[in-house]
Residue, then its C-alpha position, 0 to 999 in steps of 0.5 A: m680172034d679164035a673162040d678159045k682165046r676169046k673164051i680164056l680172056s673173057a673168063l679171065c676178066h670175070g674170074a679176076i675177082f677171085l684172085s684178090t680183092t686188091i688192085i690185081s683183080v681190077g688190073i687184069p680186066i684193065a690190062i685185057l681191055l687195053l691190050t685186046d682188039d676183040s670187041v667181045v673181050k673188050t665188052n666183057a672187060k668193061e662189064s667186069l670192071n663195072f661189076h668190081i666197082n659196083i661191089y666196092i661201092y655197095a660194100i662201102i654203103f653196107g659197111i656204113l649201114i652196119w650201125l643200123l644192124i641191116g648192114i651185116p645181112l646186106l654184106v653177107l648177101l653181097g659176099i654171096i652175090s660177088f661169088v655167084m655172079p662171076i661164076i655165072a658170067i664165066l660159064n656164060v662166056i665159055n658156053n657162048p664166046n661170041k656174046p658178052y655177058c652183062y651183069p644184071f642190076i649194076f650201074r655201068l660207068f664204062 
């Protein structure tokens, strides 16, 4: 696969979180994962899915912790992280399209 196509598909996987907080943001990396044969793009799609799942799990946990009053600042921090980390990932895959980006501090289910 050429570098430009790899950049676009990898960036789309990581940037899908900005499109919506519904099924669309998870559906794009899944679709790319199923439709591409490129190993770097597949790894980026898996990493994006893992990031999405982690964000949803942390949001549920922090939402439950709201009654302890620590959930509100944790949710704010999670919002910042869910905005900044995909931007870092997009910049990383654009600058180095031959290496998949790995998010730090997440649980990998795929």
